[in-house]
SESEKOL-423449 format. One record per residue (C-alpha): x, y, z. Coordinates in pm, whole numbers, plus 50000, padded with zeros to 5 digits. Example, Ala and Ser with C-alpha at 12.3 -4.5 7.8 and 13.67 -1.06 7.14 Angstrom:
# SESEKOL-423449
512304955050780;513674989450714;
This chain:
# SESEKOL-423449
455057852137619;455097820837405;453547825937062;452617789437019;449147777137110;449737747737344;446717748537575;442987745137519;440287755437766;436997735937776;434247754837962;432137726638106;430617740338424;427137748338294;423927732838423;422817716738096;419167725338156;418157718937793;418677681737853;416787678038180;415957654238336;418977634438203;421397661738315;420097662438670;422847637738761;424817633438434;426897662838306;425687673937965;429227669837836;429087632837927;425977624937724;426897598837463;427077606637093;426917570936960;429467556137204;431617585437316;430717614337546;430347647837371;433417662737538;435687635037411;435117646137052;436427680637143;439427666737331;440287644637033;440057675136806;442367694737034;444987667037040;444767662636662;445387700236631;448627698636829;447337709337172;449557696437454;447537705837764;443757704037801;442147724738078;438567715538166;436567740838368;434117720138571;431367726938820;429487709539096;428437674239003;430877671538713;433237645838866;432367619338608;434347638938349;437467635138559;436747598238606;436237593338233;439677606638140;441377588038426;442457551638453;439807527238572;441937500338730;439017477538820;437557479138468;440947474238303;441777444638525;438427428438448;438807433438072;442357419938083;441297389438284;438527381938034;440797386337734;438867416437600;441987431737445;440227455437204;437997470037476;440987472337709;442827492937448;439827516337419;439637521237796;443367527437837;443467549637528;440957574037674;443057577937990;446277582837793;445067606037519;445947639437680;447507658437969;444367671638139;443967695938428;440757706538599;439647738738763;436317744538937;433917772238840;432067775939168;429047793139013;427827792938650;428477829938592;428827830438215;431197818337947;433637846938005;433817838338375;434437801638292;437357810838066;438677834438333;438777805338579;441537790038366;443807820538385;446317806138632;446717773838434;447017791238096;449517817638204;450937844037972;450497826937637;447877824137364;445347796537413;442387779637249;438807777137372;436607747937267;432927746937354;432097709737393;428517714937267;429847722336919;430887689336764;432637695936434;433397670636164;436207682335937;439037667335734;441427692035895;440337697736257;438497730636295;440797741536577;443867734336363;442397756136089;442077786436314;445427779636484;447007781836138;445317815636085;446637827236423;450157816636327;449837835936000;448077867236125;449297869536484;445937879936627;443017862936801;440827841836573;437147832436600;435717803336401;432637812836202;430177796235969;427937811535706;424237812535794;421757827135549;418337837235675;416587843336009;418517815736191;421427840236218;419537856336509;420427826736733;424157834436718;426787860236791;427507876036452;430817889736332;431147923836168;434087929235937;435517927535589;436877898235394;440627895635356;441477902334989;444017873934990;441727848135151;437907851235141;437577827735441;439367852935665;437537883435801;439177914035952;436877918036250;435567952636337;432947941936590;430347916236684;426667916336773;425047890937002;421837875536859;420837904436630;417527907036452;417817891536107;417487925135930;420137940636159;422787913236136;426097928836025;427047898035818;426197861635755;429147850335970;427937833136288;430527828036561;430727792036681;432547774336964;436197775736861;438517804436953;442227812236969;442817841637202;445757861637331;446237862637712;445317899437725;441687888237717;442017876038078;442737911138209;439897925138001;437467899038133;438487908438489;437527944438405;434217934638242;431057945638421;428777915638477;425517916238285;422167899538346;422297873538621;425777885338721;427277867738417;430487877638242;430307871037869;433287861037655;431907882737374;432327913937591;435957904837661;436647899837289;434987933237206;437327950237451;440277931137303;439327943736958;440017979437071;443657970337140;444527941936902;443517927436570;440897900236580;440017877936285;437147855736187;437657824135986;434957805035801;436057769635881;435757740235644;433617712535789;430207705435940;429117716436284;426517699336501;424917716836797;425037688337046;423807711537320;420387710937157;418127680137152;417447681736779;421107688836700;422127659236915;419717636836722;421137649236392;424687642536505;423767607936635;422227597436303;425017611336085;427847597936299;426167564036325;425737561435948;429487565635905;430437537836144;431827508435942;430637481936189;426937490636167;426467520535936;424997500435648;422637481435880;421477514136036;420897529235692;418687499835594;416807503435920;416077540035848;414907531535497;412587505335643;410787531535848;409247544735526;409727581035629;
């Protein structure tokens, strides 16, 4: 087994019902955040973290993701003919940014099942999981941060963020103790899915970045499906915790829940304000609304 994390799995086979009716024909992962689809932010993060092979788990009606990361010969030829060199570079850059493979999840049977669909392409080596809904802005890519912890500790790592108050009930929550040498690292002893606020074992909410050992595939295959016949990744990690060390890491950066309408609006505003070509103009527009 290779000990280096080279592959990242993107579960992207869900129905995206929170964004209906837009997602009736457009995959949620292809909704634009300013001028890039949500999933591209995650792919760019993976590449910036040193990932060599991106594996996207798709579903029915998700073909536009494959088209997006492929060459568009007609578009490129038109842009070249019209002398649109900057736009041509953007189009070609998307197609060339990563080695991408696709595998179909035939039914949306849970996050654990989606990850399990990538087993053959991942093989017997540690791998990353990136949930495209979680768009993370960080000086050092969030995935790179937890890959560094994996390299140091040698066990699976879950990215977490601190949430104080009742909002913690919307997340999977890590149980564990802080590492004496690094307060951002938690020695995981368990996890609870969406606990009541008063019953949450910590303030550490698990978010959509993971580095996992390949043993989790076998454990997911042994996991009994829950409600709706779904296999949850959390259940596989709980089983992994009985055999191996698992760590949490409070990443440095800001996370946006782009799988939620309000979170998508927040991300759109904040990303737009930072764009040099129109950020100042957009800021003045917002001020002019007199909010």
